N, C-alpha and C positions, 0 to 999 in steps of 0.2 A: 533562897536565891530567887530572883525575879523570874516569873514565867514569861516565855516568849509570846508576844502578841500573835493572835490567830486571825483568820478571815472572819470568824464569828465575832471576835472583839471589834473588828473594824465595822462590820455590819451593824452591830448594836450601837456603836458610837455615832455612825453616820445615819442611822435610822433607815437602812435599806436591807434588802434580802442578801443572803450569802452569795447567791448566784449573781446578783448585780455587782458585788465586790469582785467576784472572779472575772466577770466580763471586763470590768474597768481596769483591773490590775494586769490583765493579759491582752489588753488592746483589742478586745473583741466587740463586735456590734451588739446592741441590746440595751444600752443605757445612753441617756442624753449627755451632751457635752458638759453641762453644769453638774450633773450627778457624778460623772466620771472625775471631774476636777475635785469635787467635795470628798469623794472616796479616797483619792490619792493624797489629798491634804491630811485627812484623818490617819491614813496609813503611815505617812511620814511623821506625824506627831506621835504616834504610838511606837515608832521605831521598828515597823514591820519590815522583814526581808523575806524574799522568796526562799522556800525550802529547796535547795539544789537537788537533793535526792528525789523529792517528789517530782520536780521538773524533769529529771532524767528518766524516771519511770514513765512519764507521760510522753516521752519522745523529744522533749526539749533539750537544749544544751545544758550541761552541768555548770558552766561558768568557771571551769578549772582546766588547767593543763598540768601534765605530769613531768617530772624529771627524776630519773633513777641513776644513781652512781654505783657502779660495780667496781669498787677499788678498795684496797686495804684501808680500813677506817683510820689507822694511825698516820697515814700519809696526808689526810685531808686537813688536819688541824694546823699544819705548818705551811701549807702551800697557798699562796695568795691568789693563784690563777682562778680557782673555782669561786672564791669569794667575789672577785671582780666580775667574773662571768655572770654569776647569779644576780649581782647588783644591777647589771645591764638588763638582764631578762626581766627582773622585777620592776624596773622602771617603766618598761613598755606595758607589762601586764597590769600594773597598778592603774595606769592611765586608762586602760581598757576595761577596768573593773573585773579583771579575770584573776582567779586565785592560782597559786602555784603549789601543787602537791609534790612533796619531795621525800625520797626514800633512799637509804644506803643499803646495799646488799653485798653478798660475798662474791658472786660471780655472775657471768652472763646468763647461765641457766636460771638462776634466781631472778634476774632482771626480766627475762622473758616470761616467767611465771607471774610477775607483778603486772606486766602488760596484759596478759590474758585475764587476770582477775579484775584489774581496773576497767577493762573494756566490757567484760561480762556484767559488772556492777554499774556500768555507766558513770564511773567516778570522774572521768576526765573526757574532754572533747578531743584532745590530741596530746602528743608527747614531744619533748625535746630529748634527743638521743646524743649522748656524749661518748667520747673515746671509741670512734669507729675502729674496727679490727679487720685484719686480713681474714678472709673467709667468714665474715660476720654473718651470723644467722638472723640478726634482728630485722634488717630491712625486709627480708622475705616474710618473716612472721607478721610484721606490721602491715604489709600489703595483704597478706592472707586474712588478717582480722578486719581490714578496712579501717584501721586506726590511723588517722592523719598524723604525720610526724615530720620533724625537721632534724636531720642528722647534723650535728655541729662538728665540723672538721672533715666532712666527706667520709665515706663514699655516698653517692646519691642513691637513686632508685635501683633496686636489685635487677639484675639481668634476667630476661626471659620470663618476667611475671606480668607482662602487659602493662596496662595503666596502673600506676602506683600512686598512693597518696603521700609518698615519702619525698620530701624536698631535702636540700642540703645547703649549708653555708660552709665555705672552705677558706682556709688560709694557705698562703703560698710558702709552705715549709721548705720546699726544695729551693726556691729563690732566696729564702732567708739564710739557709745553710750556705748557699753559694756566696752570699755577702760575707759571712763569717770567714770562710776559707780564703776568699780573696784578700780580706784584711790581714789575716795571719800570714798568708803566703807572701804578701807584699812586705811584711816586716821581717821576712827571712826565715820563718819557721818551716821546718821540714819534717819534724816529728810531732804529730798532733794526735791527741786521743779525745774522742767524743764520749763523755760519760752520759749515756743515753738513759731514757726512762724505761717503762715496761715493754718487754718484747711482745710482738704481736699486735700492738696498737698501730693503726694505719699511719699516724703522723710520725711515730718512732721509725717505722720502716722507711717512710719518705725521706726523713732526715738522714738516716744511715745510707740510703741509696744515693742521695745527693752528695753527701760527703765523699763517698767512694768514687762517684763519677767525676766530681770536681778535682779530686786528688789525681785520678788517672789522667785527666786532661792535662795536668801539670807534671806528669811523669812520676808521680809518687804512688808506690804500691802499698799493700796492706802492712808491710813491715815498717812503713813510715806513718801512715794515717789509718786509723781504725776506730771502731766503736766498741764499747762494753756496756752491757745493759744493767739496770738497777730497778728498784721499785719506787724511785723518785724521792725516797726519804733522805734526811740528812745523814743518818747512820750508814746507809749503803753508799751514798755519795762519798762520805769520808773514807769508808773501807776501800772503795774502788780507787780513790785517789792515792791512798797509801800503797796499794798494790802496784799501780803503774809507775809511781815515783821510785819504787824499790827495784825496778828492772835495771839490767846492766846498761841499757841505752834508754833512759827515761825520756818522756816527751818534754818538749820545751813550751808546749801550749796545751791547755785543756779547755774543752768546750762542754758546758754542762746544760742538761735539758731543762733545768729550772733554777730559780734564784737560791732556793734553800740549799741545794747540793753545791752550788758555786761558792756560797759563803762557807759551808762546811769544808770544802776542798781548800779554800784559802787558809782556813785555820789549821788544817793538816800541814800545808806547806810551811806555815810559820812555825809550827811545832818541830818540823824536821830541819829547820834552819835554811829553807829554800826561799830566798827573797822574791817577792812578786813586785814588779814585773821583770827584774833584772835577770833572773834565771828561769822564771816560769811566768808565762802569760795566761790569763784566765778570762773566759767569756761566759756570760750567763745568757740563757735563752730568753727568759722573761724578765724584763726590768721591774724593779719594785723598790720600795724604800730601803729594803735590806741592801740592795746593790749600791745605793747612793750614800748610805751612812757607814758602811764598812770601810776599813782602811787597808790598802788603797781602794778607792771607789772602783767598782767593777764595770768593765766594758760590757754592754748588754744589748740585746735586741729589744727595741721598744715597740710595743703595739698597743692598740686600744682594745684591751680585753673586754671592758664593759661595753664598748661599741660592738664587739663581736657578739656578745649576748643580746644586745638590742636588735641587731640584724636578724639573729635566729628567732627571737620572739615575734618580730614584725613579719617574718616569712610565715611562721606558723599561724598567726592571726589572719594573714592573707589567704592561706589555704583554707582555714576554717570558714572564711567568708565566701568561699567558692572559687578562689583564684587557682590557677594551674600550679602543679608541682614543678619545681625547677631548682637550679643551682645558682647561688649568689656568692659573689666573691668579696671577702673582706679586704680592708686596706693592708698592703704588704708591710710586714715589720721592717723597721729601719735600724741599722746598727748604730749605736751611740758609743764611740770610742771614749774610754776614760783611762784612769791611771793604771789599770791592771794589765794593759797590753803595751808592749814595747818591742823594740828590735830584738830578734833572737840573740841569745848570748853568743859571743865570738868563740871560735875554735871548737865548735861542737861538730862531731862527725855527722855526715848526712845519712 
């Protein structure tokens, strides 16, 4: 295997001292402009790259940011959201020649341990934090460490910690759920179940609270409109669908927190002989190719998930460049009505 070129190799090829190479490659005074140009040309020809670990030990930036996912691993392979999010993040980081260090862990405690280790080892310059939780310990930890961070999906800086390096980008989950309920209520649906994601996630709570508030505003109580939680997987989405459709007064509309569960729910309805949308309307939270190729095509909330990732990466790079921490708002999702939603079936009791 070919050996990585070193400063000694560059010095030998360029006919200069190793200290001159160090000065030239680190933009320090001590060499002439012509010598600096010759050294950099030789370094490029040899394929030399700075050693990020050595740079970190010397107090320089590592040139990497981190992303840790504390979710059941089996739910990640089927959900398109994270793939699109990471593609947007990577687009910005690649242009900035910044690496993305990625790790999947079992829970938030393990995630916090990763942050402590990465920062102690100077492996990353900052982190992108996903899945904000109620009572989330991570913002306070990141502020304590002084590790620059952007939380994707809110909440922002922790309360009571003073100046914090934690920024946030947020999506209007409450407004999006209001659009969904307005659409279904306008079609005459009065029994609606929200097949939600993981309990305790901040965006799950916001969606559930928005659903309850919008239902109450229309005179619908928890016996008409409610949420049930899952782990986002197709298996739990299907199981939850089967349970609520077997109730004595089943819902006439189902709202799923991701595309995978919505497609699984549609399959359960077909298996039970419940036609969509004539007896059951279905809405998916995140639009994807799955929603557009299934039959009938699924009404879905459309948002630029890759753009959400780009916004988060841009905010983190801004903080790393010395900009202030803050909260940035992503574009509000819009509802795309398709063939899976229609007028509520006639003669259903309210």
